[in-house]
C-alpha positions in Angstrom: -24.6 -46.8 -18.7 -21.7 -48.5 -17.1 -22.2 -52.2 -16.1 -20.4 -54.9 -14.3 -19.5 -58.5 -14.7 -20.8 -61.3 -12.6 -18.4 -64.1 -11.5 -19.6 -66.1 -14.6 -18.8 -63.2 -16.9 -22.4 -62.1 -17.5 -22.9 -58.4 -17.7 -25.1 -56.8 -15.1 -26.8 -53.6 -16.2 -26.5 -50.8 -13.7 -29.5 -48.8 -12.7 -30.5 -46.0 -15.0 -30.2 -42.4 -13.6 -33.6 -41.1 -13.1 -35.2 -38.0 -11.6 -36.4 -40.1 -8.7 -33.1 -40.0 -6.7 -34.2 -41.8 -3.5 -35.7 -44.7 -5.6 -32.5 -45.0 -7.6 -30.4 -44.9 -4.4 -32.6 -47.7 -3.0 -31.9 -49.9 -6.1 -28.2 -49.2 -5.9 -28.2 -50.1 -2.2 -29.8 -53.4 -3.0 -27.0 -54.1 -5.6 -24.4 -52.9 -3.1 -25.3 -55.7 -0.7 -24.3 -58.4 -3.2 -21.4 -60.6 -2.0 -19.7 -60.0 -5.3 -17.0 -57.5 -4.4 -16.1 -56.7 -8.1 -19.4 -54.9 -8.6 -18.9 -52.5 -5.7 -16.4 -50.1 -7.4 -18.7 -49.8 -10.4 -21.7 -49.1 -8.2 -19.7 -46.4 -6.4 -18.9 -44.6 -9.7 -22.6 -44.9 -10.8 -23.7 -43.6 -7.5 -21.4 -40.6 -7.7 -22.5 -39.9 -11.3 -26.1 -39.9 -10.1 -25.3 -37.5 -7.2 -23.3 -34.9 -9.2 -25.8 -35.0 -12.1 -28.0 -32.6 -10.0 -26.9 -29.3 -8.5 -28.9 -29.8 -5.3 -30.4 -32.6 -3.2 -32.6 -33.0 -0.2 -31.0 -33.5 3.2 -32.3 -37.1 3.2 -30.8 -37.8 -0.2 -27.4 -36.4 0.9 -27.5 -38.5 4.0 -28.3 -41.6 2.1 -25.6 -40.9 -0.5 -23.0 -40.4 2.3 -23.8 -43.7 3.9 -23.8 -45.7 0.7 -20.7 -44.0 -0.8 -18.7 -44.5 2.4 -19.5 -48.2 2.5 -18.7 -48.7 -1.2 -15.5 -46.7 -0.9 -13.9 -49.4 1.3 -13.5 -51.8 -1.6 -12.6 -49.2 -4.3 -9.2 -49.2 -5.8 -7.0 -46.1 -5.9 -8.0 -45.2 -9.5 -11.7 -45.3 -8.7 -11.1 -43.2 -5.6 -9.3 -40.6 -7.6 -12.2 -40.4 -10.0 -14.7 -40.2 -7.2 -12.6 -37.4 -5.5 -12.5 -35.4 -8.7 -16.2 -35.6 -9.3 -17.2 -34.8 -5.7 -14.7 -32.0 -5.3 -16.7 -29.9 -7.9 -20.1 -30.4 -6.2 -21.2 -27.8 -3.6 -23.3 -30.3 -1.6 -20.8 -33.1 -1.4 -20.9 -34.6 2.2 -18.2 -33.0 4.3 -17.5 -36.3 6.1 -16.9 -38.1 2.9 -14.6 -35.3 1.6 -12.6 -35.5 4.9 -12.3 -39.2 4.5 -10.8 -38.7 1.1 -8.4 -36.2 2.4 -7.1 -38.7 4.9 -6.1 -40.9 1.9 -3.4 -38.3 1.1 -1.6 -38.5 -2.2 -3.4 -37.4 -5.4 -6.8 -38.2 -3.8 -6.3 -35.6 -1.0 -4.8 -33.0 -3.3 -7.7 -33.3 -5.7 -10.2 -32.6 -2.9 -8.1 -29.9 -1.2 -7.7 -28.0 -4.4 -11.3 -27.6 -5.4 -13.8 -29.0 -2.9 -16.1 -26.8 -0.8 -14.4 -27.2 2.6 -14.6 -25.2 5.8 -11.7 -23.1 7.0 -10.7 -25.4 9.8 -10.1 -28.3 7.4 -8.0 -26.1 5.1 -6.0 -24.7 8.0 -5.3 -28.2 9.3 -4.1 -29.4 5.9 -2.0 -26.3 5.5 -0.2 -26.7 8.8 -0.1 -30.5 9.1 -0.5 -32.0 5.7 2.2 -33.1 3.3 4.0 -30.6 1.1 1.7 -31.5 -1.9 -1.4 -31.1 0.2 -0.2 -27.6 1.4 0.6 -26.6 -2.2 -2.9 -27.6 -3.2 -4.4 -25.4 -0.4 -2.1 -22.5 -1.3 -3.5 -22.3 -4.8 -7.1 -21.9 -3.7 -8.9 -18.6 -4.3 -10.9 -18.7 -1.0 -8.2 -18.7 1.7 -8.6 -16.9 5.0 -5.9 -15.1 7.0 -5.3 -18.0 9.4 -4.7 -20.5 6.6 -2.4 -18.0 4.8 -0.4 -17.6 7.9 -0.1 -21.4 8.3 1.1 -21.7 4.7 3.6 -18.9 5.0 5.2 -20.6 8.1 5.9 -23.8 6.2 9.6 -24.5 5.7 9.2 -25.8 2.1 10.0 -23.1 -0.5 7.6 -24.7 -3.0 4.6 -24.1 -0.6 5.6 -20.4 0.0 6.1 -19.9 -3.7 2.6 -21.3 -4.5 1.2 -18.9 -1.9 3.1 -15.9 -3.3 1.9 -16.8 -6.8 -1.8 -16.8 -5.7 -3.0 -13.3 -6.3 -6.2 -13.9 -4.4 -4.4 -14.9 -1.2 -4.9 -12.2 1.5 -1.3 -11.3 2.4 -1.2 -8.3 4.8 1.7 -5.9 5.3 3.2 -7.8 8.2 3.1 -11.1 6.4 4.5 -9.5 3.2 7.5 -8.2 5.2 8.0 -11.7 6.6 8.0 -13.2 3.1 10.4 -10.5 1.8 12.9 -11.4 4.5 12.6 -15.1 3.5 13.0 -14.2 -0.2 16.4 -12.6 0.3 18.0 -16.0 0.0 15.6 -17.4 -2.6 15.6 -15.9 -6.1 12.4 -17.7 -7.2 10.4 -16.5 -4.3 11.8 -12.9 -4.7 10.7 -12.9 -8.3 7.2 -14.0 -7.4 6.8 -11.4 -4.7 8.0 -8.7 -7.1 5.6 -9.9 -9.7 2.8 -9.9 -7.2 3.5 -6.2 -6.6 2.7 -3.9 -3.7 4.4 -0.9 -2.1 7.8 -0.5 -3.8 9.3 0.7 -0.5 8.4 -2.7 1.1 10.0 -4.5 -1.8 13.2 -2.5 -1.7 15.1 -5.3 0.0 14.6 -7.3 -3.2 16.2 -4.7 -5.4 18.9 -7.0 -6.8 16.3 -9.6 -7.9 14.1 -7.0 -9.5 13.9 -6.3 -13.2 14.6 -2.8 -14.7 11.0 -1.6 -14.3 10.7 -2.8 -10.7 14.1 -1.2 -9.9 12.9 2.1 -11.3 9.8 2.0 -9.2 11.8 1.3 -6.1 14.2 4.1 -6.7 11.4 6.5 -7.5 9.6 5.6 -4.3 12.8 6.1 -2.3 13.4 9.5 -3.9 9.8 10.6 -3.1 10.3 9.4 0.5 13.5 11.5 0.8 11.9 14.6 -0.7 8.8 14.3 1.4 10.8 14.0 4.6 11.0 17.4 6.5 14.5 18.8 6.7 16.0 19.1 10.1 16.7 22.6 11.4 20.4 23.7 11.4 22.2 22.9 14.5 23.3 26.0 16.4 26.2 26.2 18.8 25.2 26.8 22.4 25.8 30.4 23.5 27.9 30.9 26.7 26.0 31.9 29.7 25.9 35.7 30.3 26.7 36.9 33.8 25.7 40.3 35.0 28.5 42.8 35.0 29.7 43.9 38.4 30.3 47.6 38.9 34.0 48.6 39.0 34.9 49.6 42.5 37.2 52.5 43.2 40.5 51.7 44.8 40.7 51.8 48.5 40.6 55.4 49.7 39.6 56.9 46.4 36.3 58.8 45.9 34.8 59.9 42.6 33.3 63.4 42.1 32.2 65.4 39.2 35.0 67.3 37.5 34.0 70.5 35.8 35.1 71.1 32.2 37.6 73.8 31.4 34.9 76.2 30.1 32.8 75.8 33.2 35.8 76.2 35.5 36.4 79.6 33.9 32.9 80.6 34.6 32.9 79.0 38.0 30.4 76.3 37.1 30.7 72.5 37.1 30.3 70.5 34.0 28.0 67.5 34.4 29.0 64.1 33.1 32.7 64.4 33.6 34.3 63.3 36.8 37.7 63.6 38.4 39.2 61.5 41.0 41.3 62.9 43.9 42.6 61.2 46.9 41.6 62.3 50.3 43.0 61.0 53.4 40.5 59.1 55.4 
């Protein structure tokens, strides 16, 4: 078990980890009240080891651990805080308030917590939108992102953040967001490669054709061909026909009348031939 040194150089044995967590916490609390500041970082590490050694704790034990660890954290150096952050990030019952306090530290302490700890979506979304570039990258690589956090990451100006998001196959990127990322990737070869590697509808990736490899280009061309073949052909354009006006009957010249004119055979017999007419002028 880790120990500590008193001002005179005498080693002080740390409490043994036992199954009686509350009793062990009480003994650690008594040691934590010592005026010797040098022992407090060691007590913090022992306390964290005790907490993570069990998969679950009572609400009272969690509360007591939160109070003691927060108090001991004030005098811990950065190396100790990094170790504490790494151990607590992997425990499902680590106090949320303590984790958020470590996130405020920024730097490697914050990225360690943001990358693995059990955090609510509001905390992740805040870090994605307002955190440093390293903090946003740590969030972008998580497997449990929600749509709002993904949107906040995609709108970051840093290419490294968007690239980490595109590389995360578990990130829920919908069609609208994919189109937005494709537009951004036109000027960024690295992002274009990641989006093509991520896959999706080849038609949506057609704008990245020049950045695609031979296989991806073949998929894009085939998808475009299918789209062209599946599109219904337009009917041939016909020229408009001129409007048809009703024919007017031809009128006879002024003073002329039409009457049936018998054929020659009927005239010989004295009969009229129907269907043939002759015109003669009669004075009015």
